[in-house]
C-alpha positions as CSV (number, residue, x, y, z in Angstrom):
1,M,-22.7,-27.3,4.2
2,N,-24.2,-23.9,3.5
3,A,-23.3,-22.7,0.1
4,T,-24.1,-19.1,0.9
5,R,-21.8,-18.7,3.8
6,P,-20.8,-15.0,3.3
7,D,-22.7,-13.1,5.9
8,R,-24.1,-10.1,4.2
9,P,-24.6,-8.4,0.8
10,L,-21.8,-6.3,-0.3
11,A,-22.6,-3.0,-2.1
12,P,-20.1,-0.5,-0.9
13,P,-21.2,3.1,-1.7
14,W,-17.7,4.0,-2.7
15,T,-17.4,1.5,-5.6
16,T,-18.2,4.0,-8.3
17,L,-15.5,6.3,-7.1
18,L,-12.9,3.6,-7.7
19,L,-13.5,2.8,-11.3
20,A,-10.4,3.4,-13.4
21,T,-9.3,3.3,-17.0
22,F,-9.2,-0.1,-18.8
23,I,-6.1,-2.1,-18.9
24,G,-5.4,-5.4,-20.6
25,C,-6.1,-8.6,-18.6
26,G,-3.6,-11.1,-20.1
27,A,-5.3,-14.2,-21.4
28,D,-8.7,-13.2,-19.9
29,E,-11.8,-12.6,-22.0
30,P,-12.5,-9.0,-22.9
31,L,-14.4,-7.0,-20.2
32,G,-18.1,-7.0,-20.7
33,P,-21.3,-8.5,-19.3
34,R,-20.9,-11.5,-17.1
35,A,-20.7,-14.6,-19.3
36,Q,-23.0,-17.4,-18.3
37,P,-23.0,-20.0,-21.1
38,P,-25.9,-22.4,-20.7
39,G,-23.5,-25.3,-20.8
40,I,-22.0,-24.3,-17.4
41,S,-24.1,-25.5,-14.5
42,G,-23.3,-27.3,-11.3
43,N,-24.0,-27.8,-7.6
44,A,-23.3,-24.8,-5.5
45,A,-22.8,-26.7,-2.2
46,A,-20.3,-29.0,-3.9
47,G,-18.7,-26.0,-5.4
48,L,-18.1,-24.4,-2.0
49,E,-16.4,-27.6,-0.8
50,A,-14.2,-27.7,-3.9
51,F,-13.3,-24.1,-3.6
52,E,-12.2,-24.4,0.0
53,A,-10.2,-27.6,-0.8
54,S,-8.5,-26.5,-4.1
55,C,-8.7,-22.7,-4.5
56,A,-8.9,-21.0,-1.1
57,S,-5.2,-21.4,-0.4
58,C,-4.5,-18.5,-2.8
59,H,-7.9,-16.6,-2.4
60,S,-7.1,-15.7,1.1
61,S,-10.7,-14.8,2.0
62,R,-11.4,-18.5,1.6
63,D,-14.9,-18.0,0.2
64,G,-14.2,-16.5,-3.3
65,I,-15.9,-13.2,-2.6
66,D,-13.3,-11.6,-4.9
67,L,-14.4,-13.6,-7.9
68,K,-17.9,-12.3,-7.7
69,F,-17.0,-8.8,-6.7
70,F,-14.6,-8.4,-9.7
71,A,-17.1,-10.0,-12.1
72,F,-14.8,-12.8,-13.3
73,P,-16.6,-14.5,-16.2
74,D,-17.8,-18.0,-15.7
75,T,-15.6,-19.2,-18.5
76,T,-12.5,-17.6,-16.9
77,I,-13.3,-19.3,-13.5
78,V,-13.6,-22.6,-15.3
79,R,-10.4,-22.1,-17.3
80,R,-8.5,-21.3,-14.1
81,A,-10.1,-24.0,-12.0
82,V,-9.3,-26.9,-14.3
83,A,-5.7,-26.4,-13.5
84,H,-6.7,-27.8,-10.0
85,V,-9.9,-29.8,-10.4
86,D,-11.8,-31.6,-13.2
87,T,-14.3,-29.8,-15.4
88,P,-17.5,-30.9,-13.6
89,T,-16.0,-29.7,-10.3
90,A,-15.1,-26.4,-12.0
91,H,-18.7,-26.0,-13.0
92,D,-19.7,-26.6,-9.4
93,I,-17.4,-23.8,-8.4
94,V,-19.0,-21.5,-10.9
95,A,-22.4,-22.4,-9.5
96,Y,-21.2,-21.5,-6.0
97,V,-19.6,-18.2,-7.0
98,R,-23.0,-17.2,-8.6
99,T,-24.6,-17.6,-5.1
100,L,-22.3,-15.1,-3.4
101,P,-24.3,-12.1,-2.1
102,T,-22.1,-9.4,-3.7
103,L,-22.9,-6.8,-6.3
104,P,-20.1,-7.1,-8.9
105,A,-17.8,-4.2,-9.8
106,A,-15.7,-3.9,-12.9
107,R,-12.8,-6.2,-13.7
108,D,-10.5,-3.2,-14.3
109,L,-11.2,-1.6,-10.9
110,R,-8.1,-0.3,-9.3
111,L,-9.0,-0.8,-5.7
112,F,-8.5,2.3,-3.5
113,Q,-7.1,4.3,-6.5
114,P,-6.8,7.9,-5.2
115,G,-9.4,10.1,-6.8
116,G,-10.9,7.2,-8.7
117,R,-8.6,7.1,-11.7
118,P,-4.9,8.0,-12.4
119,V,-3.9,11.3,-14.0
120,A,-1.6,11.4,-17.0
121,G,1.6,12.5,-15.4
122,D,3.6,14.3,-12.7
123,A,2.7,17.8,-13.8
124,D,-1.0,16.9,-14.3
125,F,-0.9,15.7,-10.6
126,A,0.3,19.2,-9.6
127,V,-2.3,21.0,-11.6
128,S,-5.1,18.8,-10.3
129,L,-4.0,19.3,-6.7
130,F,-2.8,22.9,-6.6
131,G,-4.2,24.5,-9.7
132,G,-0.7,25.0,-11.2
133,D,2.7,23.5,-11.4
134,R,4.3,25.0,-8.3
135,W,4.3,24.4,-4.6
136,P,1.8,26.9,-3.3
137,S,3.6,29.6,-1.3
138,G,0.5,30.4,0.8
139,L,-0.2,26.8,1.9
140,T,-0.3,26.3,5.6
141,A,0.5,23.1,7.6
142,T,-3.2,22.9,8.6
143,G,-4.2,23.2,5.0
144,L,-1.9,20.5,3.8
145,A,-2.9,18.2,6.6
146,A,-6.5,18.6,5.5
147,I,-5.7,17.1,2.0
148,D,-6.7,13.5,2.0
149,P,-4.1,11.4,0.0
150,L,-6.9,9.0,-1.0
151,A,-8.8,11.9,-2.7
152,V,-5.9,13.3,-4.7
153,P,-5.6,11.8,-8.2
154,I,-2.1,10.6,-8.8
155,A,-0.2,9.4,-11.9
156,L,0.7,6.1,-10.2
157,P,-1.8,3.3,-11.1
158,F,-2.7,1.1,-8.1
159,P,-2.8,-2.7,-8.7
160,V,-5.7,-4.3,-10.4
161,W,-7.1,-7.4,-8.7
162,S,-5.8,-10.2,-10.9
163,L,-3.6,-10.4,-14.0
164,E,-2.5,-13.5,-15.8
165,G,0.6,-11.8,-17.1
166,G,2.9,-9.9,-14.7
167,N,2.8,-9.2,-11.0
168,L,1.2,-5.7,-10.8
169,D,-1.9,-7.1,-9.1
170,W,-3.2,-8.1,-5.7
171,M,-3.5,-11.9,-6.2
172,P,-0.4,-13.9,-5.2
173,D,0.7,-16.5,-7.7
174,V,1.2,-19.1,-4.9
175,A,-0.4,-20.0,-1.6
176,I,1.1,-18.8,1.6
177,A,3.6,-21.3,2.9
178,D,2.8,-23.7,5.8
179,A,6.0,-22.5,7.5
180,V,4.4,-19.1,7.8
181,L,0.9,-20.3,8.8
182,D,2.2,-22.8,11.4
183,H,5.0,-20.8,13.0
184,P,4.4,-20.4,16.8
185,S,5.1,-17.0,18.3
186,E,4.0,-14.7,21.0
187,A,1.4,-13.4,18.5
188,G,-0.1,-16.9,18.1
189,V,-0.2,-19.4,15.3
190,G,-1.3,-17.8,12.0
191,R,-3.3,-20.8,10.9
192,D,-5.4,-20.8,14.1
193,R,-5.9,-17.1,14.0
194,L,-6.9,-17.3,10.3
195,A,-9.5,-20.1,11.0
196,R,-11.1,-17.9,13.6
197,Y,-11.2,-14.9,11.3
198,H,-12.8,-17.0,8.6
199,A,-15.5,-18.0,11.1
200,T,-16.2,-14.5,12.4
201,H,-15.0,-12.0,9.7
202,A,-14.5,-9.7,12.7
203,V,-11.9,-7.0,12.3
204,D,-10.3,-7.8,15.7
205,D,-9.7,-11.4,14.5
206,L,-8.3,-10.0,11.2
207,L,-5.9,-7.9,13.1
208,L,-4.7,-10.8,15.3
209,T,-4.3,-12.9,12.1
210,V,-2.2,-10.3,10.3
211,V,0.0,-9.7,13.3
212,A,0.7,-13.4,13.6
213,L,1.5,-13.8,9.9
214,R,3.7,-10.7,9.8
215,V,5.7,-12.0,12.8
216,A,6.0,-15.4,11.2
217,E,7.2,-14.2,7.7
218,R,10.1,-12.2,9.2
219,D,11.0,-14.0,12.4
220,P,14.7,-15.2,12.4
221,A,13.6,-18.0,14.6
222,N,11.5,-19.4,11.8
223,A,13.9,-21.4,9.7
224,E,11.7,-21.0,6.6
225,A,10.6,-17.4,7.0
226,P,11.0,-15.8,3.6
227,C,11.3,-12.1,4.7
228,V,14.1,-12.2,7.2
229,M,16.3,-9.3,6.3
230,E,18.9,-9.5,9.2
231,P,21.0,-11.3,8.1
232,F,20.1,-10.2,4.6
233,D,21.3,-13.4,3.0
234,R,18.2,-15.2,4.3
235,F,15.9,-12.9,2.4
236,R,14.1,-14.7,-0.4
237,P,12.7,-11.9,-2.6
238,D,10.1,-13.8,-4.7
239,D,8.8,-15.8,-1.8
240,C,8.6,-12.8,0.5
241,F,6.8,-10.7,-2.2
242,E,4.2,-13.5,-2.7
243,T,3.7,-14.0,1.0
244,R,3.1,-10.3,1.6
245,R,0.7,-10.1,-1.3
246,W,-1.3,-12.9,0.2
247,I,-1.6,-11.0,3.5
248,A,-2.3,-7.8,1.7
249,S,-5.1,-9.4,-0.3
250,L,-6.6,-10.7,2.9
251,V,-6.9,-7.2,4.3
252,A,-8.4,-5.9,1.0
253,Q,-11.0,-8.6,0.8
254,H,-12.1,-7.8,4.3
255,M,-12.7,-4.2,3.2
256,L,-14.6,-5.4,0.1
257,R,-16.8,-7.5,2.3
258,T,-17.6,-4.8,4.8
259,G,-17.6,-1.8,2.4
260,E,-14.9,-0.1,4.6
261,R,-13.3,2.9,2.9
262,A,-11.7,4.7,5.9
263,P,-8.5,3.4,7.6
264,I,-9.0,0.4,9.8
265,H,-5.8,-0.1,11.7
266,R,-2.2,0.9,11.0
267,V,-0.9,-2.7,11.2
268,L,-3.4,-3.8,8.6
269,H,-2.4,-1.0,6.2
270,D,1.2,-1.6,6.9
271,S,0.7,-5.0,5.4
272,W,0.4,-3.2,2.0
273,W,3.5,-1.1,2.6
274,D,5.3,-4.4,3.4
275,V,4.7,-5.6,-0.1
276,G,6.4,-2.5,-1.5
277,N,9.3,-3.0,0.8
278,A,9.8,-6.5,-0.4
279,A,10.0,-5.2,-3.9
280,R,12.4,-2.4,-2.8
281,R,14.8,-4.8,-1.0
282,S,14.7,-7.3,-3.9
283,R,16.7,-4.6,-5.9
284,Q,19.5,-5.0,-3.4
285,T,19.9,-8.7,-4.3
286,G,20.8,-10.6,-7.4
287,E,17.2,-11.7,-7.6
288,E,15.2,-8.5,-8.3
289,I,11.5,-9.3,-8.7
290,E,9.7,-8.5,-11.9
291,S,8.5,-4.8,-12.1
292,A,10.3,-4.1,-8.9
293,I,10.1,-0.3,-9.0
294,P,6.4,0.0,-9.9
295,N,5.6,-2.5,-7.2
296,W,7.8,-0.7,-4.7
297,A,6.0,2.6,-5.5
298,Q,2.4,1.4,-5.8
299,W,2.3,-0.7,-2.7
300,M,4.1,1.8,-0.5
301,Y,1.8,4.6,-1.7
302,L,-1.2,2.4,-1.0
303,G,-0.1,1.8,2.6
304,W,0.9,5.4,3.2
305,A,-2.3,6.9,1.8
306,F,-4.2,5.2,4.5
307,E,-1.7,6.1,7.3
308,P,0.1,9.3,6.2
309,E,2.0,9.8,9.4
310,R,3.9,6.6,9.2
311,H,7.2,5.5,7.7
312,A,10.3,7.5,6.6
313,S,9.4,9.5,3.5
314,V,12.6,8.8,1.7
315,Y,11.6,5.2,0.8
316,L,8.4,6.0,-1.1
317,S,9.8,9.3,-2.4
318,A,12.8,7.5,-3.9
319,A,10.5,5.1,-5.8
320,L,8.3,7.9,-7.0
321,N,11.3,9.8,-8.2
322,A,12.6,6.7,-10.0
323,L,9.3,6.6,-11.9
324,G,9.7,10.3,-13.0
325,L,7.3,11.6,-10.4
326,P,9.3,14.2,-8.3
327,R,6.2,16.3,-7.6
328,H,4.5,13.3,-6.1
329,S,7.7,12.7,-4.0
330,T,7.6,16.3,-2.6
331,F,3.9,16.1,-1.8
332,H,4.4,12.8,0.0
333,A,7.3,14.0,2.1
334,L,5.6,17.3,3.2
335,R,2.1,15.7,3.7
336,A,3.7,13.1,5.9
337,M,5.7,15.8,7.8
338,V,2.7,17.8,8.9
339,V,0.9,14.9,10.6
340,R,3.9,13.4,12.4
341,G,3.7,13.0,16.2
342,P,5.2,15.8,18.5
343,D,8.1,13.5,19.6
344,S,9.0,12.3,16.2
345,G,12.4,13.1,14.5
346,A,10.9,12.2,11.1
347,P,9.9,15.7,10.1
348,F,13.5,16.8,10.1
349,Q,14.3,13.9,7.8
350,D,11.3,14.8,5.6
351,V,12.9,18.2,4.9
352,R,16.0,16.4,3.6
353,T,13.8,14.2,1.4
354,V,12.3,17.4,-0.1
355,A,15.7,18.8,-0.8
356,R,16.7,15.5,-2.6
357,F,13.6,15.1,-4.8
358,A,11.7,18.3,-5.3
359,P,11.9,19.6,-8.9
360,N,13.9,22.7,-9.3
361,H,11.0,25.1,-9.7
362,W,9.3,23.7,-6.6
363,L,12.4,23.5,-4.5
364,Y,12.6,26.9,-2.9
365,D,8.9,27.2,-1.9
366,A,8.7,23.5,-0.8
367,L,11.8,23.8,1.4
368,R,10.7,27.1,2.7
369,F,7.4,25.5,3.7
370,G,9.4,22.6,5.4
371,Y,11.7,24.8,7.4
372,G,8.8,27.0,8.4
373,H,6.9,24.0,9.7
374,L,9.9,22.8,11.7
375,I,10.0,26.2,13.4
376,E,6.3,26.0,14.2
377,R,6.9,22.5,15.7
378,L,9.9,23.6,17.7
379,D,8.0,26.6,19.1
380,A,5.2,24.3,20.1
381,G,7.5,22.2,22.2
382,V,8.8,19.3,20.1
383,R,9.9,16.5,22.5
384,L,13.2,15.1,21.2
385,R,14.3,13.2,24.3
386,R,17.8,12.2,23.4
387,Q,20.8,14.2,22.4
388,E,21.4,11.7,19.6
389,D,17.9,12.6,18.2
390,I,18.7,16.3,18.4
391,D,22.0,15.8,16.6
392,E,20.4,13.7,13.9
393,A,17.7,16.4,13.4
394,A,20.3,19.1,13.1
395,E,22.3,17.1,10.6
396,A,19.2,16.6,8.4
397,V,18.4,20.3,8.5
398,E,21.9,21.2,7.5
399,S,22.0,18.5,4.8
400,A,18.8,19.7,3.3
401,W,20.2,23.2,2.8
402,T,23.4,21.8,1.3
403,L,21.5,19.6,-1.1
404,A,19.3,22.4,-2.2
405,A,21.9,25.2,-2.4
406,R,23.5,23.8,-5.6
407,R,20.2,24.1,-7.4
408,L,19.2,27.6,-6.2
409,G,20.1,31.1,-6.9
410,A,22.0,33.3,-4.4
411,T,18.9,35.1,-3.1
412,E,17.0,31.9,-2.5
413,R,20.0,30.3,-0.9
414,D,20.4,33.2,1.5
415,S,16.7,33.3,2.4
416,L,16.7,29.6,3.2
417,A,19.9,29.9,5.2
418,L,18.2,32.3,7.5
419,L,15.3,29.8,8.1
420,R,17.8,26.9,8.5
421,D,19.7,28.9,11.2
422,E,16.4,29.6,13.0
423,V,15.7,25.8,13.1
424,L,19.2,25.0,14.3
425,A,19.0,27.6,17.0
426,R,15.8,26.1,18.4
427,L,17.3,22.6,18.2
428,E,20.3,23.8,20.1
429,A,18.1,25.1,22.9
430,I,16.3,21.8,23.5
431,I,17.3,20.1,26.7
432,P,17.2,16.3,26.3
433,G,15.1,14.2,28.5
């Protein structure tokens, strides 16, 4: 068996942009040069076999590329491995990991952290983005759409790769269940799809794998599916969260391997959003997962930053607001709004999200921007095809003004009422179909 199976060296040019501030790593050794005590030696080929047999069920890439990329010390690999294998075999695994053709990054790397490292707080985010703590009155929809969410430093730390205490990391604590891997569906059997992906590392095979696994983990026809939410009493929060982290880490390791930095495919990035949704929905049960709100926020932001036009803004905005980040909530809702499709009703809901979460001193300018953009959309020929969609849009526009009015002065209320009425008049003129 070839002990150097990974197919090409990994040295992504964006690695240095992702380094973030140090955080503690549980029981791990302190960060520093890679430890290689002379007493640790082994057989790399045997180590590959042992890794595939005993470790790959949690390390979803199956080859341990993450251990080399994130510079896990040899002593840490041994300490973790002996929970599954004997000490000589653990030394073989270390020897194998040393052969992987990957340039190591830092252990404290926060993968895909916008702007490279977090800022201190919500106001710092605003100053970094706009140069001051207000929504800029002169910002256009085109200008907002040009802002890359992955380039804007935020006060929300993204997950580190692996922690031994807590769950604010990428690595699942348990392997993905056989019931998910082996469930047959129109999307195929996840285990078969995964085996092909491991053989090819092709993005098309990754996509087919993720689709099959996402179907299996939520399919009501799968008796052991952990993420069934209708009926909600079948939802198993911890199992769902772990399953979705496993899928999420598979996508991330593909990007580590290839050096991809740009979005790959909406379904792949939705697998990250899914983890946050599992955390969110856990709060509606009596089995809320650990660190539910931070997990809800960081995973949803991670998925959204790669696909800003997707998902209702109220979900992520609510999590950000719960963490004391209302400026982030406002930016998220309006940045999502300006890139929605022409037949989407979501921009009207985005305006209501702004009215709910914008800080008081942002509210007037942010809502004025939102109403103005809706007028632009409607004048350009928004395609709301059903009367139900038109009615929902009108209700959201009205609701946004009502929510905002209690926090605004009379002059600002009157100014926004004029814009609200312009939006409503244009909605009323739409002929469904």
